[in-house]
VEXTORSE-968622 format. One record per residue (C-alpha): chain; residue number from 1; residue in one letter; x, y, z. Coordinates in Angstrom, 2 decimals, decimal comma. Layout:
<recs>
+------+------+------+---------+---------+---------+
: gudo : lovo : lonu :       u :       v :       w :
+------+------+------+---------+---------+---------+
:    A :  NUM :    a :       X :       Y :       Z :
...
+------+------+------+---------+---------+---------+
</recs>
This chain:
<recs>
+------+------+------+---------+---------+---------+
: gudo : lovo : lonu :       u :       v :       w :
+------+------+------+---------+---------+---------+
:    A :    1 :    x :    9,32 :   21,40 :  -26,77 :
:    A :    2 :    x :   11,56 :   18,73 :  -25,29 :
:    A :    3 :    x :   13,11 :   21,24 :  -22,89 :
:    A :    4 :    x :   10,77 :   21,83 :  -19,95 :
:    A :    5 :    x :    9,98 :   25,32 :  -18,73 :
:    A :    6 :    x :   11,09 :   26,52 :  -15,33 :
:    A :    7 :    x :    8,23 :   26,29 :  -12,82 :
:    A :    8 :    x :    7,13 :   29,67 :  -11,54 :
:    A :    9 :    x :    6,71 :   28,66 :   -7,91 :
:    A :   10 :    x :    6,03 :   25,79 :   -5,54 :
:    A :   11 :    x :    2,28 :   25,83 :   -6,16 :
:    A :   12 :    x :    2,25 :   27,41 :   -9,60 :
:    A :   13 :    x :    4,00 :   25,01 :  -11,95 :
:    A :   14 :    x :    4,05 :   24,81 :  -15,73 :
:    A :   15 :    x :    2,89 :   21,49 :  -17,16 :
:    A :   16 :    x :    4,88 :   19,51 :  -19,72 :
:    A :   17 :    x :    3,09 :   17,33 :  -22,27 :
:    A :   18 :    x :    4,69 :   14,71 :  -24,45 :
:    A :   19 :    x :    4,62 :   15,66 :  -28,14 :
:    A :   20 :    x :    2,67 :   13,67 :  -30,70 :
:    A :   21 :    x :    5,34 :   11,27 :  -31,89 :
:    A :   22 :    x :    4,88 :    9,42 :  -34,12 :
:    A :   23 :    x :    1,85 :   11,17 :  -35,64 :
:    A :   24 :    x :   -1,05 :   10,78 :  -35,25 :
:    A :   25 :    x :   -0,24 :    8,77 :  -32,10 :
:    A :   26 :    x :   -3,04 :    9,09 :  -29,52 :
:    A :   27 :    x :   -5,04 :   11,89 :  -31,13 :
:    A :   28 :    x :   -7,83 :    9,70 :  -32,45 :
:    A :   29 :    x :   -8,03 :    7,42 :  -29,41 :
:    A :   30 :    x :  -11,12 :    8,18 :  -27,24 :
:    A :   31 :    x :   -9,22 :    8,08 :  -23,97 :
:    A :   32 :    x :  -11,77 :    9,89 :  -21,83 :
:    A :   33 :    x :  -14,78 :    8,20 :  -23,42 :
:    A :   34 :    x :  -13,24 :    4,91 :  -22,32 :
:    A :   35 :    x :  -13,37 :    5,85 :  -18,66 :
:    A :   36 :    x :  -16,94 :    7,06 :  -18,73 :
:    A :   37 :    x :  -17,80 :    3,36 :  -18,56 :
:    A :   38 :    x :  -16,61 :    3,10 :  -14,98 :
:    A :   39 :    x :  -19,06 :    1,70 :  -12,43 :
:    A :   40 :    x :  -20,28 :    5,06 :  -11,11 :
:    A :   41 :    x :  -22,74 :    3,41 :   -8,72 :
:    A :   42 :    x :  -19,94 :    1,65 :   -6,89 :
:    A :   43 :    x :  -17,75 :    4,73 :   -6,60 :
:    A :   44 :    x :  -20,67 :    6,89 :   -5,40 :
:    A :   45 :    x :  -21,45 :    4,29 :   -2,74 :
:    A :   46 :    x :  -17,83 :    4,40 :   -1,59 :
:    A :   47 :    x :  -18,07 :    8,18 :   -1,20 :
:    A :   48 :    x :  -21,27 :    7,92 :    0,86 :
:    A :   49 :    x :  -20,02 :    5,28 :    3,28 :
:    A :   50 :    x :  -17,80 :    6,44 :    6,11 :
:    A :   51 :    x :  -15,64 :    9,51 :    6,45 :
:    A :   52 :    x :  -13,22 :   10,93 :    3,92 :
:    A :   53 :    x :  -10,28 :    9,24 :    5,53 :
:    A :   54 :    x :   -6,71 :    8,94 :    4,42 :
:    A :   55 :    x :   -7,24 :    5,20 :    3,96 :
:    A :   56 :    x :  -10,15 :    5,82 :    1,60 :
:    A :   57 :    x :   -8,13 :    8,23 :   -0,51 :
:    A :   58 :    x :   -5,23 :    5,80 :   -0,58 :
:    A :   59 :    x :   -7,61 :    3,10 :   -1,82 :
:    A :   60 :    x :   -8,96 :    5,43 :   -4,50 :
:    A :   61 :    x :   -5,43 :    6,22 :   -5,70 :
:    A :   62 :    x :   -4,48 :    2,57 :   -5,88 :
:    A :   63 :    x :   -7,70 :    1,57 :   -7,62 :
:    A :   64 :    x :   -7,42 :    4,46 :  -10,10 :
:    A :   65 :    x :   -3,99 :    3,26 :  -11,19 :
:    A :   66 :    x :   -5,21 :   -0,33 :  -11,50 :
:    A :   67 :    x :   -8,41 :    0,49 :  -13,39 :
:    A :   68 :    x :   -6,70 :    2,89 :  -15,79 :
:    A :   69 :    x :   -4,04 :    0,26 :  -16,49 :
:    A :   70 :    x :   -6,66 :   -2,42 :  -17,21 :
:    A :   71 :    x :   -8,65 :   -0,13 :  -19,49 :
:    A :   72 :    x :   -5,51 :    0,95 :  -21,33 :
:    A :   73 :    x :   -4,39 :   -2,63 :  -21,90 :
:    A :   74 :    x :   -7,88 :   -3,68 :  -23,04 :
:    A :   75 :    x :   -8,86 :   -0,81 :  -25,32 :
:    A :   76 :    x :   -5,73 :    1,05 :  -26,37 :
:    A :   77 :    x :   -2,64 :   -1,17 :  -26,14 :
:    A :   78 :    x :   -3,82 :   -3,45 :  -29,00 :
:    A :   79 :    x :   -3,52 :   -0,41 :  -31,30 :
:    A :   80 :    x :    0,11 :    0,14 :  -30,32 :
:    A :   81 :    x :    2,76 :   -1,84 :  -32,16 :
:    A :   82 :    x :    5,45 :   -3,79 :  -30,29 :
:    A :   83 :    x :    3,85 :   -3,11 :  -26,91 :
:    A :   84 :    x :    4,42 :   -5,52 :  -24,01 :
:    A :   85 :    x :    1,61 :   -4,98 :  -21,50 :
:    A :   86 :    x :    3,50 :   -6,88 :  -18,79 :
:    A :   87 :    x :    6,31 :   -4,31 :  -18,98 :
:    A :   88 :    x :    4,02 :   -1,35 :  -18,25 :
:    A :   89 :    x :    3,47 :   -0,25 :  -14,64 :
:    A :   90 :    x :    1,40 :    2,54 :  -13,11 :
:    A :   91 :    x :    2,95 :    3,02 :   -9,67 :
:    A :   92 :    x :    3,09 :    5,64 :   -6,92 :
:    A :   93 :    x :    6,03 :    8,03 :   -6,99 :
:    A :   94 :    x :    8,60 :    6,37 :   -4,74 :
:    A :   95 :    x :   12,18 :    7,20 :   -3,84 :
:    A :   96 :    x :   13,26 :    4,88 :   -6,67 :
:    A :   97 :    x :   11,23 :    6,97 :   -9,13 :
:    A :   98 :    x :   12,75 :   10,19 :   -7,80 :
:    A :   99 :    x :   16,24 :    8,73 :   -8,15 :
:    A :  100 :    x :   15,46 :    7,63 :  -11,70 :
:    A :  101 :    x :   14,14 :   11,04 :  -12,76 :
:    A :  102 :    x :   17,38 :   12,66 :  -11,55 :
:    A :  103 :    x :   18,94 :   11,04 :  -14,62 :
:    A :  104 :    x :   16,60 :   12,97 :  -16,91 :
:    A :  105 :    x :   18,00 :   16,03 :  -18,61 :
:    A :  106 :    x :   16,23 :   19,08 :  -17,19 :
:    A :  107 :    x :   14,31 :   17,22 :  -14,49 :
:    A :  108 :    x :   16,12 :   19,07 :  -11,71 :
:    A :  109 :    x :   14,18 :   22,28 :  -12,40 :
:    A :  110 :    x :   10,95 :   20,55 :  -11,35 :
:    A :  111 :    x :   10,26 :   19,93 :   -7,66 :
:    A :  112 :    x :    9,98 :   16,14 :   -7,88 :
:    A :  113 :    x :   12,14 :   15,86 :   -4,77 :
:    A :  114 :    x :    9,35 :   17,56 :   -2,84 :
:    A :  115 :    x :    6,62 :   15,13 :   -3,90 :
:    A :  116 :    x :    6,98 :   13,00 :   -0,78 :
:    A :  117 :    x :    6,42 :   16,09 :    1,36 :
:    A :  118 :    x :    3,44 :   17,09 :   -0,79 :
:    A :  119 :    x :    1,95 :   13,63 :   -0,32 :
:    A :  120 :    x :    2,24 :   13,94 :    3,47 :
:    A :  121 :    x :    0,49 :   17,31 :    3,50 :
:    A :  122 :    x :   -2,13 :   16,57 :    0,83 :
:    A :  123 :    x :   -4,09 :   13,41 :    1,56 :
:    A :  124 :    x :   -6,05 :   13,75 :   -1,71 :
:    A :  125 :    x :   -3,00 :   14,14 :   -3,94 :
:    A :  126 :    x :   -2,58 :   11,63 :   -6,78 :
:    A :  127 :    x :    0,99 :   10,63 :   -7,59 :
:    A :  128 :    x :    1,87 :    8,51 :  -10,61 :
:    A :  129 :    x :    5,10 :    7,02 :  -11,92 :
:    A :  130 :    x :    4,86 :    5,35 :  -15,33 :
:    A :  131 :    x :    7,44 :    2,62 :  -15,91 :
:    A :  132 :    x :    8,20 :    0,42 :  -18,90 :
:    A :  133 :    x :   10,41 :   -2,47 :  -17,86 :
:    A :  134 :    x :   13,10 :   -0,80 :  -15,73 :
:    A :  135 :    x :   12,83 :    2,61 :  -17,40 :
:    A :  136 :    x :   10,95 :    5,48 :  -15,78 :
:    A :  137 :    x :    9,04 :    7,10 :  -18,64 :
:    A :  138 :    x :    6,78 :    9,64 :  -16,93 :
:    A :  139 :    x :    5,71 :   11,32 :  -13,69 :
:    A :  140 :    x :    2,51 :   13,12 :  -12,73 :
:    A :  141 :    x :    1,07 :   14,81 :   -9,67 :
:    A :  142 :    x :   -2,56 :   15,96 :   -9,51 :
:    A :  143 :    x :   -4,81 :   17,06 :   -6,66 :
:    A :  144 :    x :   -8,23 :   18,56 :   -5,93 :
:    A :  145 :    x :   -6,81 :   20,22 :   -2,83 :
:    A :  146 :    x :   -9,95 :   21,50 :   -1,09 :
:    A :  147 :    x :  -12,15 :   21,43 :   -4,16 :
:    A :  148 :    x :  -15,02 :   18,97 :   -4,52 :
:    A :  149 :    x :  -15,45 :   19,83 :   -8,20 :
:    A :  150 :    x :  -12,05 :   19,96 :   -9,88 :
:    A :  151 :    x :   -8,81 :   17,94 :   -9,88 :
:    A :  152 :    x :   -5,82 :   19,97 :  -11,04 :
:    A :  153 :    x :   -2,83 :   18,48 :  -12,83 :
:    A :  154 :    x :    0,06 :   20,27 :  -11,12 :
:    A :  155 :    x :    3,04 :   18,47 :  -12,66 :
:    A :  156 :    x :    3,24 :   16,24 :  -15,72 :
:    A :  157 :    x :    6,56 :   15,33 :  -17,29 :
:    A :  158 :    x :    7,77 :   12,65 :  -19,65 :
:    A :  159 :    x :   11,26 :   11,30 :  -20,14 :
:    A :  160 :    x :   13,14 :   13,72 :  -22,44 :
:    A :  161 :    x :   14,65 :   10,85 :  -24,42 :
:    A :  162 :    x :   12,90 :   10,93 :  -27,81 :
:    A :  163 :    x :   13,41 :    7,19 :  -28,16 :
:    A :  164 :    x :   11,91 :    6,03 :  -24,87 :
:    A :  165 :    x :    9,34 :    3,22 :  -25,35 :
:    A :  166 :    x :    6,26 :    5,21 :  -24,27 :
:    A :  167 :    x :    7,03 :    8,32 :  -26,28 :
:    A :  168 :    x :    3,76 :   10,09 :  -27,08 :
:    A :  169 :    x :    1,72 :    8,08 :  -24,56 :
:    A :  170 :    x :    2,67 :    9,72 :  -21,25 :
:    A :  171 :    x :    0,04 :   12,46 :  -21,28 :
:    A :  172 :    x :   -2,95 :   10,24 :  -22,16 :
:    A :  173 :    x :   -1,84 :    7,61 :  -19,65 :
:    A :  174 :    x :   -1,43 :   10,15 :  -16,84 :
:    A :  175 :    x :   -4,65 :   11,94 :  -17,68 :
:    A :  176 :    x :   -6,52 :    8,65 :  -17,82 :
:    A :  177 :    x :   -5,46 :    7,76 :  -14,26 :
:    A :  178 :    x :   -6,44 :   11,28 :  -13,20 :
:    A :  179 :    x :   -9,82 :   10,85 :  -14,90 :
:    A :  180 :    x :  -10,58 :    7,66 :  -12,96 :
:    A :  181 :    x :   -9,43 :    9,20 :   -9,68 :
:    A :  182 :    x :  -11,49 :   12,35 :  -10,21 :
:    A :  183 :    x :  -14,61 :   10,26 :  -10,78 :
:    A :  184 :    x :  -13,97 :    8,32 :   -7,60 :
:    A :  185 :    x :  -13,77 :   11,57 :   -5,66 :
:    A :  186 :    x :  -16,97 :   12,79 :   -7,30 :
:    A :  187 :    x :  -15,24 :   15,65 :   -9,13 :
:    A :  188 :    x :  -16,71 :   16,97 :  -12,36 :
:    A :  189 :    x :  -13,68 :   18,32 :  -14,20 :
:    A :  190 :    x :   -9,92 :   18,13 :  -14,65 :
:    A :  191 :    x :   -7,88 :   21,30 :  -15,05 :
:    A :  192 :    x :   -4,37 :   21,66 :  -16,42 :
:    A :  193 :    x :   -2,74 :   24,19 :  -14,13 :
:    A :  194 :    x :   -0,72 :   26,80 :  -16,03 :
:    A :  195 :    x :   -0,16 :   24,81 :  -19,24 :
:    A :  196 :    x :    2,79 :   25,56 :  -21,45 :
:    A :  197 :    x :    1,30 :   27,60 :  -24,35 :
:    A :  198 :    x :    3,38 :   25,52 :  -26,76 :
:    A :  199 :    x :    1,45 :   22,34 :  -25,90 :
:    A :  200 :    x :   -2,09 :   23,67 :  -25,37 :
:    A :  201 :    x :   -2,98 :   22,39 :  -28,84 :
:    A :  202 :    x :   -2,23 :   18,81 :  -27,79 :
:    A :  203 :    x :   -4,40 :   19,09 :  -24,70 :
:    A :  204 :    x :   -7,20 :   20,39 :  -26,89 :
:    A :  205 :    x :   -6,84 :   17,32 :  -29,09 :
:    A :  206 :    x :   -7,51 :   15,26 :  -25,97 :
:    A :  207 :    x :  -10,74 :   17,18 :  -25,34 :
:    A :  208 :    x :   -9,63 :   20,06 :  -23,11 :
:    A :  209 :    x :  -11,18 :   23,50 :  -23,67 :
:    A :  210 :    x :  -10,74 :   26,95 :  -22,20 :
:    A :  211 :    x :  -13,67 :   27,94 :  -20,00 :
:    A :  212 :    x :  -14,98 :   31,49 :  -19,55 :
:    A :  213 :    x :  -12,37 :   32,20 :  -16,87 :
:    A :  214 :    x :   -9,45 :   31,04 :  -19,04 :
:    A :  215 :    x :   -8,90 :   27,70 :  -17,34 :
:    A :  216 :    x :   -7,92 :   24,73 :  -19,53 :
:    A :  217 :    x :  -10,38 :   22,01 :  -18,46 :
:    A :  218 :    x :  -12,13 :   18,85 :  -19,52 :
:    A :  219 :    x :  -15,57 :   17,99 :  -18,16 :
:    A :  220 :    x :  -16,26 :   14,45 :  -17,02 :
:    A :  221 :    x :  -19,32 :   12,79 :  -18,51 :
:    A :  222 :    x :  -21,83 :   11,28 :  -16,11 :
:    A :  223 :    x :  -20,61 :   13,16 :  -13,03 :
+------+------+------+---------+---------+---------+
</recs>
């Protein structure tokens, strides 16, 4: 489970989810219910005004990271022991993050080096680096591509160190940011692209289900 699977291609990548450690960890935390309280009127107004520009998408990405962080600190962090909210950061994936992930065992088999190129070609892509103090604990890339309905999680990987400070929290944190971003874009669902069969159970504990076409998705309330 700690050893990531080899991605099958550039656009067809297996997703890695942090295990539940320690149990029950985040299973009983209503992560997605939390974000249904977002101000949908404001985000819908933002979508109506002006064109779908790169600047607008950049603003959505930045605001999604900030809002998810605030909601996490308010509703979830108090339930975590020995958690310093000032040490947690939800940032874009920068060259510093790429350099840091090179130190992860097994990270080289994932195309994190290509994220900067992906970001240039995909103006709706959401990139997330999760830091605790000076330690990179997780990375995620999600995008709707041309869809107006679904945001797909393409890559999601946590630090392989079983003792890192956010162990067990990477998936809910990343998916929470994705949830906020998807709502801002007006999307109605989040899909895990090609999930590792060994971790499907954990996604299902977070509310994901298989639809009639076999996609692992979660539907966003109020969209």
